C-alpha positions in Angstrom: 0.0 0.0 0.0 1.1 3.6 -0.7 0.8 6.5 1.6 -2.0 7.0 4.2 -4.5 9.7 3.9 -2.9 11.5 6.9 0.6 11.4 5.3 -0.8 12.6 2.0 -2.7 15.5 3.6 0.2 16.6 5.8 2.4 17.0 2.8 -0.1 18.2 0.2 1.4 20.9 -2.1 -0.5 24.1 -1.6 0.7 25.6 -4.9 -1.6 26.2 -7.9 -3.2 23.1 -9.3 -4.3 23.5 -12.9 -6.3 20.2 -12.7 -8.8 22.0 -10.4 -11.5 24.2 -12.1 -10.8 27.9 -11.8 -14.4 28.6 -11.0 -14.8 26.2 -8.1 -14.4 27.3 -4.5 -15.5 25.7 -1.3 -14.6 23.9 1.9 -14.5 20.2 2.6 -14.1 18.5 6.0 -12.9 15.0 5.9 -13.9 13.0 9.0 -11.5 10.1 9.1 -12.7 7.4 11.6 -10.2 5.0 13.2 -10.4 2.9 16.3 -13.4 4.7 17.8 -12.0 8.2 17.2 -12.3 10.7 14.4 -9.6 12.9 12.9 -10.8 16.1 11.1 -9.1 17.5 8.1 -10.4 20.8 6.7 -9.7 21.7 3.0 -10.2 25.1 1.6 -10.3 25.2 -2.2 -10.1 28.5 -4.1 -8.2 29.9 -7.0 -7.0 26.4 -8.0 -5.3 26.1 -4.6 -5.9 23.8 -1.7 -5.2 24.7 1.9 -5.2 22.0 4.5 -5.8 22.4 8.3 -6.9 20.3 11.2 -10.3 21.5 12.2 -13.8 20.3 12.9 -15.4 23.6 11.7 -18.5 23.5 9.5 -17.8 23.0 5.8 -19.7 23.1 2.5 -19.2 19.4 2.3 -18.5 16.9 5.1 -17.2 13.5 4.1 -17.2 10.7 6.7 -15.5 7.4 6.2 -13.2 4.9 7.8 -9.4 5.5 7.4 -9.0 2.5 5.1 -11.5 4.1 2.6 -9.6 7.5 2.6 -6.3 5.6 2.3 -7.6 3.7 -0.8 -8.9 7.0 -2.4 -5.6 8.7 -1.8 -3.7 5.9 -3.6 -6.1 5.8 -6.5 -7.5 2.4 -5.6 -11.0 3.7 -5.0 -13.0 6.4 -6.8 -15.0 8.7 -4.5 -18.2 8.1 -6.5 -17.8 4.3 -6.2 -17.2 4.6 -2.5 -20.5 6.6 -2.2 -22.4 4.1 -4.2 -21.0 1.3 -2.1 -22.1 3.2 1.1 -18.5 3.3 2.2 -18.6 7.0 2.9 -21.3 9.4 4.0 -21.8 13.0 2.8 -23.5 16.0 4.2 -23.7 19.3 2.2 -22.8 20.2 -1.4 -22.2 16.9 -3.1 -20.8 18.5 -6.2 -17.6 19.1 -4.3 -17.0 15.4 -3.8 -15.5 15.0 -7.3 -12.8 17.5 -6.3 -11.4 14.8 -4.1 -10.5 12.8 -7.2 -8.5 15.6 -8.5 -6.9 16.5 -5.1 -5.8 13.0 -4.3 -2.8 11.8 -6.2 -4.1 8.6 -7.8 -2.2 5.4 -8.4 1.6 5.6 -8.6 2.8 6.0 -12.2 -0.6 7.3 -13.4 -0.5 9.9 -16.1 -3.2 12.3 -17.4 -4.8 11.2 -20.6 -3.8 14.4 -22.4 -0.2 13.8 -21.5 -0.4 10.3 -22.9 -2.0 11.7 -26.1 0.7 14.3 -26.6 3.4 11.7 -26.1 1.7 9.4 -28.7 1.4 12.2 -31.2 5.1 13.2 -30.7 6.2 9.5 -31.2 4.1 9.3 -34.4 5.6 12.5 -35.7 9.1 11.3 -34.9 8.6 8.0 -36.6 7.2 9.7 -39.7 10.2 12.1 -39.8 12.6 9.1 -39.6 10.7 7.3 -42.3 10.8 10.4 -44.6 14.5 10.9 -44.1 15.1 7.2 -45.1 12.9 7.8 -48.2 10.2 5.4 -47.1 6.5 6.1 -47.5 3.9 5.6 -44.8 
């Protein structure tokens, strides 16, 4: 298993995140249950940035789940929507903010954005065409 949700949130980069929509702003509180206690993580999202604090303050969306559920989401092993459908997490508030977790959490190790994969494929295709043209071959 990769990192825990706690490890990930403690070291979350607060810089600009172009994968977050510019027009979305809100607050999320993650209530992480473990061994009969609950840890509270408070995420403030604005201007494509995420600020993390430890707080039980009210938020636009409160997400409650066991630690193992959050750990799997952080590591890209569980989609938040799937966890909701399986009743592995509970929500209170603005449900539209739930999908931001998918963008905030890192995903599986080695994962790449589809656009990046497409750009690499196009560059490889162009490179192979140039090599074929320089050898006088036709595609």
